C-alpha positions in Angstrom: 0.0 0.1 -0.3 2.9 2.6 0.8 4.2 1.6 -2.5 1.6 2.8 -4.3 1.0 6.1 -2.8 4.7 6.8 -3.3 4.4 6.1 -6.8 0.9 8.0 -7.2 3.0 10.6 -5.4 5.7 10.3 -7.9 3.5 10.7 -10.8 1.6 13.8 -9.5 4.5 15.7 -9.0 6.2 15.1 -12.4 2.9 16.2 -14.1 3.0 19.4 -11.9 6.4 19.8 -12.6 5.7 19.4 -16.7 2.8 21.6 -16.6 5.5 24.6 -15.3 7.2 24.1 -17.6 4.8 23.9 -20.7 3.2 27.2 -19.4 6.5 29.1 -18.9 7.6 28.0 -22.3 4.2 29.0 -23.6 4.2 32.4 -22.1 8.0 32.6 -23.6 6.6 32.7 -27.0 3.9 34.5 -26.3 6.2 37.3 -25.4 7.7 39.4 -27.7 8.5 43.4 -28.3 5.1 45.0 -27.3 4.9 48.4 -29.1 2.0 50.8 -28.9 0.8 53.5 -31.2 -1.9 55.8 -31.0 -3.5 58.0 -33.9 -6.5 60.0 -34.3 -9.1 60.4 -37.4 -9.3 62.7 -38.9 -6.8 65.2 -37.2 -8.1 68.6 -39.4 -11.9 68.7 -38.2 -14.7 71.5 -38.3 -16.1 72.4 -34.5 -19.0 69.6 -34.3 -16.9 67.1 -35.9 -16.0 64.3 -34.5 -12.7 62.4 -33.6 -12.1 58.7 -33.2 -8.8 58.4 -31.1 -7.2 54.4 -31.3 -4.4 53.4 -29.3 -3.0 49.9 -30.6 -0.7 47.6 -28.6 0.4 45.1 -30.5 3.2 42.3 -29.2 0.6 41.3 -26.0 -2.6 39.3 -24.9 -5.1 41.5 -23.9 -5.2 39.6 -20.3 -2.1 41.0 -19.6 -3.3 44.8 -20.8 -4.4 47.5 -18.4 -7.4 49.3 -19.9 -5.9 53.0 -19.8 -7.2 55.8 -18.6 -9.0 58.6 -20.8 -6.7 60.8 -22.3 -6.1 63.9 -21.4 -6.6 66.9 -24.1 -6.4 70.7 -24.9 -9.4 72.3 -27.1 -11.0 68.4 -26.8 -14.1 67.2 -25.3 -14.4 63.3 -24.6 -17.7 61.8 -25.5 -16.9 58.5 -23.6 -14.9 57.9 -19.9 -14.8 53.8 -21.2 -13.0 53.2 -24.1 -14.2 50.7 -26.7 -12.2 47.5 -26.9 -10.9 45.2 -29.2 -8.6 42.3 -29.6 -6.3 41.0 -32.1 -5.1 37.7 -33.0 -3.3 36.9 -36.4 -0.9 34.6 -37.8 2.4 36.0 -39.5 5.3 33.8 -40.7 4.1 30.7 -38.5 3.4 33.1 -35.5 1.1 34.3 -33.3 0.5 38.0 -33.0 -1.8 39.2 -30.4 -2.8 42.9 -29.5 -5.7 44.5 -28.5 -7.1 48.4 -29.9 -8.5 51.1 -27.6 -11.1 53.8 -29.0 -12.1 56.7 -27.6 -14.7 59.3 -29.2 -13.9 63.5 -29.1 -15.3 66.5 -30.1 -13.3 70.3 -30.7 -14.7 72.9 -28.4 -13.6 76.2 -30.5 -11.5 76.2 -33.6 -7.6 76.6 -33.5 -5.6 74.4 -32.7 -6.2 71.2 -30.4 -3.9 68.6 -28.6 -4.2 64.9 -27.5 -1.4 64.9 -24.5 0.7 61.4 -24.3 -1.0 58.1 -23.0 -0.1 55.6 -20.6 -0.8 52.1 -21.1 0.7 49.3 -18.6 1.5 46.2 -20.2 2.6 43.1 -17.6 3.8 46.0 -15.0 5.8 48.1 -17.5 4.6 51.2 -19.0 4.4 52.8 -22.2 4.2 56.3 -23.5 2.4 57.4 -27.0 3.3 60.6 -28.7 1.5 63.5 -28.6 -1.6 64.6 -31.3 -2.0 67.7 -32.8 -5.2 68.3 -34.1 -6.5 71.4 -36.3 -10.2 72.3 -36.0 -11.7 75.2 -38.5 -14.9 77.1 -37.8 -18.3 75.4 -38.0 -19.4 77.5 -41.0 -16.1 77.6 -42.8 -17.0 77.5 -46.9 -15.2 75.4 -48.8 -12.3 76.2 -50.7 -12.8 77.1 -54.1 -12.8 76.2 -56.7 -15.1 73.3 -56.3 -17.7 72.6 -58.6 -17.2 73.9 -62.0 -19.2 73.3 -65.2 -17.4 72.2 -68.9 -17.3 74.7 -72.1 -20.6 74.5 -73.7 -22.6 72.9 -70.4 -25.8 74.5 -69.7 -26.1 75.8 -66.3 -28.3 73.6 -63.8 -29.9 76.0 -60.9 -30.3 72.7 -58.3 -26.7 72.5 -58.1 -24.3 75.0 -56.2 -21.0 74.9 -55.2 -22.0 74.0 -51.1 -23.6 70.4 -52.9 -20.9 68.6 -53.5 -17.6 68.9 -53.2 -14.0 67.1 -52.9 -12.2 67.6 -49.3 -8.1 67.3 -49.5 -6.8 66.7 -45.6 -3.0 65.9 -44.8 -2.2 64.2 -41.1 -0.1 66.9 -40.5 1.3 69.7 -42.5 4.5 69.9 -40.7 6.6 66.9 -40.6 10.3 65.6 -40.5 11.9 64.9 -44.1 11.4 61.1 -44.8 8.3 61.0 -42.2 5.1 59.7 -43.2 2.0 61.9 -43.7 -1.2 60.7 -45.3 -3.5 62.7 -47.6 -6.7 61.8 -48.0 -9.5 63.0 -50.7 -13.0 63.0 -50.0 -16.3 63.2 -52.1 -18.7 64.9 -50.1 -22.8 65.3 -51.4 -25.7 66.1 -49.7 -28.3 63.5 -49.2 -30.6 63.1 -52.6 -28.0 63.7 -54.7 -27.5 61.2 -57.6 -24.0 60.6 -59.1 -23.0 58.8 -62.4 -20.3 58.9 -65.3 -17.4 59.4 -62.1 -13.6 59.6 -63.1 -10.4 61.3 -62.6 -9.7 63.6 -64.9 -6.0 65.5 -65.5 -2.8 64.2 -64.0 -2.1 64.5 -59.8 1.3 64.9 -58.2 3.1 65.4 -55.3 6.5 66.5 -56.3 9.4 66.1 -53.6 7.7 63.2 -51.7 8.0 59.3 -52.2 4.4 57.9 -53.0 2.7 54.6 -51.5 -0.6 54.5 -52.4 -3.1 53.1 -49.6 -6.2 50.7 -50.2 -10.1 52.4 -50.2 -13.1 50.5 -51.1 -13.7 49.5 -54.6 -17.5 49.7 -54.1 -17.7 52.2 -50.8 -20.3 52.7 -48.6 -21.2 55.9 -47.9 -20.9 57.3 -44.2 -23.1 60.5 -43.0 -20.8 63.1 -41.9 -20.7 66.8 -40.7 -19.1 69.2 -42.7 -19.5 73.3 -42.7 -22.5 72.8 -40.2 -24.8 70.6 -42.4 -25.4 66.6 -42.9 -23.3 65.4 -46.0 -22.8 61.7 -47.4 -18.9 60.9 -48.0 -17.1 58.4 -49.3 -13.2 57.9 -49.9 -11.8 58.9 -53.5 -7.8 58.5 -52.8 -5.5 57.9 -49.7 -1.9 58.0 -50.3 0.9 58.2 -47.8 3.9 60.7 -48.5 7.4 60.6 -47.5 9.1 64.0 -47.9 12.7 63.2 -49.5 14.1 67.1 -49.0 13.4 69.8 -46.5 11.5 72.7 -47.1 7.9 73.8 -48.3 6.8 71.1 -50.7 3.4 71.3 -52.7 0.4 68.5 -53.2 -1.5 69.0 -56.7 -5.3 69.1 -56.2 -7.4 66.1 -57.3 -9.8 66.7 -60.4 -12.8 64.7 -61.0 -15.5 64.8 -63.7 -18.7 63.5 -63.0 -22.7 63.8 -63.7 -24.9 64.8 -60.7 -28.7 65.1 -59.9 -29.8 67.3 -57.4 -33.4 68.5 -56.0 -34.8 72.2 -56.7 -38.5 73.6 -55.7 -40.6 76.0 -58.0 -41.9 77.5 -55.1 -40.8 77.5 -51.5 -43.9 75.8 -50.1 -44.1 73.7 -53.3 -42.6 69.7 -53.5 -39.1 69.1 -54.3 -38.4 68.2 -57.8 -35.3 66.4 -59.3 -33.5 68.2 -62.0 -31.7 66.6 -64.6 -28.3 64.9 -65.0 -25.8 68.0 -65.3 -21.6 67.5 -66.0 -19.7 69.0 -63.2 -16.0 69.1 -62.9 -14.9 68.7 -59.2 -11.3 70.3 -57.8 -9.8 70.2 -54.6 -8.0 72.6 -52.9 -4.3 72.2 -53.3 -2.5 71.4 -50.2 1.3 72.7 -48.6 3.5 70.8 -46.2 6.4 71.5 -44.3 9.1 69.2 -44.4 11.9 70.0 -41.4 15.2 68.8 -41.5 16.5 65.8 -39.4 17.6 66.8 -36.2 21.8 66.6 -35.7 23.9 64.4 -34.8 22.2 61.0 -35.7 23.4 57.9 -34.2 25.8 55.6 -36.1 23.6 53.1 -37.6 21.1 55.6 -38.4 20.5 55.2 -42.2 17.4 57.5 -43.2 14.5 55.7 -41.3 11.8 57.8 -39.8 8.8 56.2 -38.0 8.0 54.0 -35.3 9.4 50.4 -35.6 10.0 47.3 -33.4 12.7 44.6 -34.1 12.9 40.9 -33.6 16.5 38.8 -34.3 16.3 34.6 -34.5 19.3 32.4 -35.9 18.8 29.2 -36.8 19.7 26.5 -35.9 22.5 27.4 -33.2 24.4 24.4 -33.9 26.1 23.0 -37.0 29.0 21.4 -38.5 31.8 23.5 -40.3 30.8 24.8 -43.6 27.0 24.1 -43.3 24.9 27.7 -43.4 22.7 29.3 -40.4 20.1 31.6 -41.2 20.0 35.0 -39.5 16.5 36.2 -39.5 16.1 39.9 -38.8 12.3 41.4 -39.0 11.9 45.1 -38.7 8.1 46.2 -38.2 6.2 49.1 -37.4 4.9 52.4 -39.7 7.1 54.1 -42.0 8.5 54.1 -45.7 9.4 50.1 -45.3 10.2 50.6 -49.1 13.7 52.8 -48.9 14.2 50.5 -45.5 17.9 49.5 -45.7 19.1 46.3 -44.2 20.6 46.5 -40.9 24.4 46.3 -40.8 25.6 42.9 -39.5 29.4 42.4 -38.3 31.2 39.4 -39.8 32.6 37.6 -36.4 36.0 35.8 -36.8 35.6 32.5 -38.3 32.4 33.2 -39.7 31.5 34.4 -42.9 28.3 36.8 -44.0 26.6 36.7 -46.8 24.5 39.9 -48.1 20.7 39.3 -46.8 17.5 38.1 -49.0 15.0 40.7 -48.3 11.4 40.1 -48.0 8.6 43.0 -47.6 4.7 42.6 -46.1 3.2 45.8 -45.9 0.0 46.7 -45.5 -2.3 48.8 -47.3 -5.7 48.7 -45.9 -5.9 50.6 -42.9 -5.2 54.9 -42.0 -1.5 54.7 -42.2 0.8 52.6 -44.2 2.6 50.0 -41.8 4.1 46.2 -42.2 6.9 44.4 -41.7 10.6 43.9 -43.9 12.4 40.8 -42.8 16.2 40.7 -44.0 17.6 37.1 -43.6 21.4 36.9 -43.7 23.2 33.7 -44.5 26.4 32.5 -42.0 28.8 30.4 -42.6 31.3 29.2 -39.7 34.7 28.2 -40.8 36.0 27.0 -37.9 34.7 24.7 -35.1 34.1 26.4 -31.2 31.4 28.9 -29.6 31.2 32.0 -31.5 29.4 34.7 -30.2 27.6 36.6 -33.3 27.4 40.6 -33.3 24.6 42.3 -32.0 22.2 43.4 -34.7 21.6 47.8 -34.4 19.1 49.7 -36.1 18.5 53.3 -35.6 15.6 55.5 -36.6 14.1 59.2 -35.6 10.7 58.6 -33.8 9.3 62.0 -35.3 6.4 62.1 -32.2 9.3 63.0 -29.7 11.9 64.2 -32.1 14.5 61.9 -31.3 16.7 59.1 -32.4 15.7 56.0 -30.9 18.3 52.8 -31.1 17.1 49.2 -31.2 20.4 46.2 -30.3 19.5 42.9 -30.6 21.8 39.9 -29.4 21.4 37.0 -31.3 22.1 33.4 -29.5 25.8 32.1 -29.7 26.3 29.6 -32.2 28.1 26.0 -31.7 30.4 25.0 -34.5 31.5 21.2 -34.7 33.5 19.5 -36.3 37.0 20.4 -38.5 37.1 22.9 -41.4 37.6 21.2 -44.6 41.3 21.5 -46.5 41.7 24.4 -48.2 43.6 24.2 -51.9 47.1 24.6 -52.2 47.0 26.9 -54.9 44.8 28.1 -58.0 45.3 27.9 -61.5 46.5 31.6 -61.6 48.9 31.4 -59.3 50.5 28.0 -60.6 49.7 24.5 -59.6 51.8 22.4 -57.5 54.2 20.2 -58.5 53.3 17.1 -56.5 49.8 17.3 -58.2 50.9 17.3 -61.6 54.0 14.9 -61.4 52.4 11.9 -61.9 50.1 12.5 -64.9 53.4 14.2 -67.2 55.2 10.5 -66.2 57.2 9.7 -69.6 56.3 6.0 -70.0 52.3 7.0 -69.9 52.4 9.7 -72.2 50.7 10.3 -75.9 53.1 12.7 -78.0 51.4 14.0 -81.3 53.1 15.9 -84.2 53.4 19.4 -84.1 54.6 20.6 -87.7 50.7 20.5 -88.8 49.6 23.5 -90.8 48.6 26.5 -88.6 44.6 27.1 -89.2 45.3 31.1 -90.6 46.9 29.0 -93.8 44.7 27.3 -94.5 42.3 28.5 -97.3 39.2 26.5 -96.2 38.9 28.6 -92.7 38.3 31.6 -95.1 35.9 30.4 -97.2 34.0 29.1 -94.0 34.1 32.5 -92.7 32.5 34.1 -95.7 29.5 31.6 -96.3 27.1 33.7 -93.4 28.1 36.7 -94.9 26.9 35.4 -98.0 23.9 34.0 -96.7 22.8 37.2 -94.9 23.2 39.2 -97.8 21.1 37.2 -100.1 18.2 37.3 -97.5 18.1 41.2 -97.4 18.4 41.0 -101.1 15.1 39.1 -100.9 13.7 41.0 -98.2 14.1 44.0 -100.3 12.6 42.8 -103.8 9.7 41.3 -102.2 9.0 44.8 -100.4 9.0 46.3 -104.3 6.6 44.2 -105.4 4.7 44.8 -102.6 1.9 41.7 -101.4 0.2 39.6 -103.6 -3.5 39.6 -104.0 -4.0 36.2 -102.2 -2.3 37.8 -98.7 -4.1 39.8 -96.0 -2.5 42.6 -93.4 -2.2 40.7 -90.3 -5.0 42.2 -88.1 -4.2 44.4 -85.1 -5.6 42.6 -82.3 -6.4 45.6 -80.2 -9.0 43.7 -78.0 -6.3 41.8 -77.0 -3.6 44.4 -76.5 -5.7 47.3 -74.9 -7.2 45.1 -72.2 -3.8 43.1 -71.4 -3.4 44.7 -68.0 -7.1 44.7 -66.8 -6.9 41.0 -67.6 -3.9 40.8 -65.1 -5.9 43.2 -62.6 -8.7 40.7 -63.0 -6.5 38.0 -61.8 -5.2 39.4 -58.7 -8.3 40.1 -57.5 -7.9 44.3 -57.4 -11.1 45.5 -58.1 -10.5 48.7 -58.5 -7.7 48.6 -60.5 -9.2 46.3 -63.0 -12.3 48.7 -63.5 -9.4 51.3 -64.1 -7.6 49.2 -66.7 -10.8 48.2 -68.8 -11.7 52.2 -68.8 -8.2 53.4 -69.4 -7.9 50.7 -72.6 -11.0 51.6 -74.2 -10.9 55.2 -73.8 -7.0 54.9 -74.9 -8.3 53.0 -78.2 -10.7 55.8 -79.0 -8.2 58.7 -78.6 -5.9 57.1 -80.8 -8.5 56.2 -83.7 -10.6 59.4 -83.4 -6.9 60.7 -84.0 -7.3 62.8 -80.5 -4.2 64.9 -79.6 -3.2 65.4 -75.9 -5.0 63.3 -72.7 -6.1 60.3 -73.6 -9.5 60.8 -72.2 -12.6 61.4 -74.9 -15.1 63.4 -73.0 -18.6 62.1 -74.2 -19.8 65.2 -75.5 -17.0 64.5 -78.1 -18.1 60.6 -78.7 -21.9 61.9 -79.3 -20.1 64.2 -82.0 -17.8 61.5 -83.8 -18.8 58.0 -83.4 -21.9 58.4 -85.8 -19.9 60.0 -88.4 -18.3 56.5 -88.6 -21.0 54.7 -88.8 -20.9 53.2 -85.3 -24.3 51.4 -84.8 -26.2 52.8 -82.3 -26.3 50.0 -80.5 -22.7 49.6 -80.5 -22.7 53.1 -79.1 -24.6 52.0 -76.4 -22.6 49.1 -75.6 -19.6 50.8 -75.5 -21.2 53.8 -72.6 -22.5 51.0 -70.9 -19.4 49.2 -69.9 -17.7 52.8 -69.5 -20.6 53.7 -66.9 -20.0 50.7 -65.4 -16.5 51.0 -64.6 -17.0 55.0 -63.4 -19.9 53.1 -60.9 -17.5 50.4 -59.6 -15.1 53.0 -58.3 -16.7 56.3 -57.6 -20.7 55.8 -57.8 -22.6 55.0 -54.0 -24.4 52.0 -55.7 -23.4 47.8 -55.9 -22.5 47.1 -58.9 -25.0 44.0 -60.8 -22.5 42.8 -63.1 -19.9 40.4 -62.7 -16.4 41.7 -63.2 -15.9 38.8 -65.8 -18.8 39.8 -67.7 -17.6 43.1 -67.7 -14.4 42.2 -69.4 -15.9 40.1 -72.0 -18.3 43.3 -72.8 -15.3 45.3 -73.5 -13.7 43.0 -75.6 -16.6 42.5 -77.8 -16.7 46.4 -78.1 -13.3 46.8 -79.1 -13.3 44.4 -82.1 -16.2 45.7 -83.5 -15.4 49.2 -83.1 -12.1 48.2 -84.8 -13.8 47.9 -87.7 -15.9 50.8 -88.2 -13.2 53.4 -86.7 -10.6 54.2 -89.3 -6.2 53.5 -88.0 -4.6 57.2 -87.4 -3.4 58.4 -90.6 -4.5 62.2 -90.4 -4.2 65.2 -88.6 -5.6 65.4 -85.1 -9.3 66.1 -84.4 -10.4 68.8 -82.3 -12.5 68.0 -79.5 
């Protein structure tokens, strides 16, 4: 009986020990670099509009994160004391990433500059502090910046629409940034409830000289959101969102965004009468231009700094940690955060004694679906040990500028020691260029096994057949050129047909590629651009490849383009425009739109002439 009790006691102790080890291993795996970020959306508002403050904790589960206290603010009023909480669980690169997001709603109390003070978050007993956020508040009844709404030349005015009914608003997250710091510019279309839009498209070009640009994703079929602007309620959709990184200090300009659309408003014949629908009127909308000031980087950067500006975290791993001499080891350096990941250079890794270090392979995983550009860049170095023993790998150092604090930060990670076994392979005694060792070639040169050959043969350059062989390709090429010239002078025979230009395949190749990638917005844009470029070329239109609808209405009938073909062309263009900008759900699958575009191009190819004469006037 005592023996049985002792056995059960040993089993229980062993189970408790294994459970403790398992819990410790699981906790060690879950712990990683913790990163806290805070951002406000929008940062340029009018009095009465709402701001959402979001604090994101990455690298820790929600169970070890204390709910932070409400933030302190200047000239902003907190709408809720208890934040909304959302947990994050995602897998990337085979590792589980956990986090939690807290959000509050705020409203500005008066116009002028406002500020969200730094906020403290406690994770596993350690305090983390966010950077302050600046907010610019404009007056409640501020007029939209002009020009916002114009009509094309020759279009009749529509009294049911004015510049307060629909306009494009451009906003930047900040107007004072450091060189290479991320600033996000967003263009929103705002229109009064009840207004209908159709045939919307970008007009002209957009540029931001002096900036590195990274496009952020916007919804291809946006759902309108209700917002307050200028003291009125508007429906709004995002047209464009782009992350800009100034490449030089100074005052830099961002071009306005232009679109063309057709809008239908409402009007009243009498003040007390019913509302009546107006007709669709072509309008051109232009946002205001933006001016941003880029400050130079602070002086005295650390030696490891190579231009990175933003918020970053770094993780380093080496695998395996025990190899034989000559076997490769992968040293992985993962840099994660918000900033210009495309231009992020690899951290320098010194070559330790007895280990060769090769240039890294680089992989980037960039997230473009959020309000700022963020992601991960992974650098994988290959280390090859040349001698046995315990090698201490050098630390990996990465430096960046934290723009919120205005100071440089240095991240330092110590890779684990590398244990190498075995002996180094013997090195060759010499190379061909330096001469071979005598011992290596003495045996093959023994006289008994040597085979001697004649040395008095005629040299190659004295043989006449050599020159004849060299002339054969020259004579053949000359005969071919003469034949082609003779055939060109005679012209094609009656039974020869000139190869047809496969216009639909050539023009829509980009659209087919975008469809395979699943990029809806890019697909519809490629279809529309392909059709419009084809029409501009065949109609001989000089300048921009965008042919207005009024020009098509005048010139397509002149080339005997049937009415049903014109309707099919307009239908494809309308569906592409609606899928990109109009606040409605597309009823035709993208595959059907592409098939219809192919059919339209094939039929237009037989009706429209190839460009030979002067460009037509619009």
